[in-house]
N, C-alpha and C positions, 0 to 999 in steps of 0.2 A: 506493499499498501504507500509506504514513506516513498520506494522509488518512482512509482503514479506520479506522486504528488512531485518530489523532484523533479521529473521530464516535462510535466505539465507548467512548474514551474517557469524553465528553461525554454520552454514554448513562447510562454509565456511573454516574455522578457523581452525574446526575438522581435517576435512580433509584436510590442513597444516600441524597439529601438527600430525597425522597419519603417511603423507609422509616423515615428518621430523626425526621422529623416527626412519621409516622403513629406511632412507637412510646409518646408521653408520649400520643396520642389515647385507645391503647387501652388502656393501664394506665387510666387518667381515666373511659372506661367498665367497665374492670373492679369499678374502684373503686367510679363511682355504681354498679351493680349492687347490689353488695354491700353498698352504703346503703340502698338498693330497699330489698332482701330484707330486713334489720335496723328497717327502718321499718313494713315490712305485719307481721312479727313484734311490734312494740308493738304494732299497729292492731289484732289478731287475738289473742284466748283464744287459750290454745295447749291446754288439753285438747276443746273444741267446733269450733274452727275459726273461731268467730262473731267479731263485729267488738265488741272493747271499749266498754264505755260511751262515751268521747269520738267516736269513730269511728260507731259505731253515732248519735247525735246529731247529726253534719255534717249526714251522710247524709242522717237520714231529715228535717230541714228543709230540705234541697233536694230533694225525694218532696212537700213540703207547699206548697212556694212552687212548683213545677211545676206540680203536677196539681190544686191547691185542696182543693174538695171532692170529689172523685173518688178521697179519697184516706182511707184506715183505720187508724188502729194498734190493735195486737194487743199485750196485754200477756198473758203465760201462767206460770203458776205450777203444781209439780209438787205432785199430790196426794200426802200420807201420803210423801215422797220421806225423811223422816229413820227413816222404822219398815224404807225397804229398807236402808237403810246398816249401819242397828242388825240387820237379822236375815240377811242377805244379804251385809255384808263393803261396805270403799269403793271396792272392786272393781265390784262389782253397781253401786254406785252412779254411780260416773262412766263407765259403760258404760249406763245410764238416759239421762243429761243430753246426753251423745256423739250418741247415737239421737232421742233429742230436739230436739236443733241439725240434726242431717241430715233430720229429716221437717219442720222449722219451712221451713229452708233449700227443699226438693224441691217445698213447700207454695206458697211467697208468690214463689218464681221469679227470675230474676236483675238484676229491675229493680228490687227489693226491698231494704229496708234493716234486717239481720236480728244482734241483740245479743245477748249474753251477761252481762245486769246486775248479777250476783252473786247464785252459791250456786245456785236451780234456777227464777232467774225471767231469763226470756226477753219481749222485746219486737221487736213486728216491723212495721214501716210499707212500704206499698205503698197501689200505683193500685189501687184497685177501686172502680166502681161501686156506687151502693146499691142499686141494682137487682138486685148478684148476693153484695152482702156476706150473707144470712143462710146463703144454700147454699152458701158457700164456708166459711163458718165452721164447719155443721155436718160437710163433709168435713173440715177442722181437727181440730173434738173426736176423728171416727171414728180416725186416723189419731192422735192420741196417746193412744188407748185400746186399741194394738194393744200387746199383750203384745211385750216386747223380749225376746231369745235370748242366753245368753251365749254366750263360749269353749268353758266349758265344758258347753256347751248346756245349761244351768240355765234356767228360763225365768221369768220375774218381771212382773208383770202390774202395770201402769201403771193413773194417768188423767194429767189435767191438767185445770184451769181458767182458762178464758178469757175476756179480758172487751174486749170492743169498743170505739174514740169515734171518731167520724167529725165533721166538720168541720162540716158540718150539721147534725147532733141536738146536739151539744155546741154550736156556736155561737162556736167561732174555728180559727184555725189556731197554735194557739201549742201546739207542742212539751209542752210539760210541763204546762200545760192540759188536753190531749188525755190525757197518759198516763195521770195525775189519774183521768179522769173514770175511765178503762179501767179501771185498776186499785181503785176503788173498783168498776166495775160487774165485777170479778172474783171482790170477796167476798161480794157479794150471791147473787151465785148460785157461792158455792164448796162444792166437792161435786155441785153437781146435775146432771152430767154432760153440762150446755149450755152456752152459750157467754152470755154478758147482756151487753146492749148498754144501753150507756151514754147517762145525758140530760144535762141541765145543770145537774138536781141534784147528779150525779156529782162536775163543776169546781169543786164546791162543799166535797168535803169537805176536811180539814186534813189535808196530805201534807209530808214532809220529803226535797226532790232527787227530786218526781212521784210518790212511793210511799206509802199510807195509811197513817196516821199510829198508830201501835202494831203495825202491823203488826210479826212479827222482825227485827232491824236497823236499825228508826231510831229504837231508842231512845236512842240514847247519838249513832252518827253524824251526818254530815250537819246541814241548818239548814232551819229551817219553806222552804214554796218558796210 
């Protein structure tokens, strides 16, 4: 009987030791999960859920390094967005931005880098062979021109301008230059209702932080790229 009690005591001691050792690890796991959640929140735009500029840029560069010429850089800019805010209210404007983000995410798929760069400006970098580029861009334009239905059942007619650049067409895999070219192409085709493809000449357009110089938001902030 004594031997049984001694054996049970040894087992109980080991169980207590293991449990005691596990408690700090469990606490650290909870702490680490909370830190990860906080980090993820800082990486994403709270309104749209898309990546912020820094997180988008890091992922976009990895995609360009991995897929090379079979990569496309897409810039998207809402058309007449200020009019939506002015006539229908900022809640309607927020709904349009959230809908645009959801459409870009659905269109580009899970391997893409999709970011909100500021205001009504978005960027996407994704693996996309040149043979499929025009067809996929036409699909994107159709999605971005689909009216947005608000929670109060009002409908907002929306449109967006799209510019696209590829390493093969522009002659570089540098993300800043590709964004510059795509942004310049976007403004060449502004309000045209179709995506505009960049050439090497578009990469020479003066820019600030990868955005065409002279467009809203570039007059004061940032530095010339």
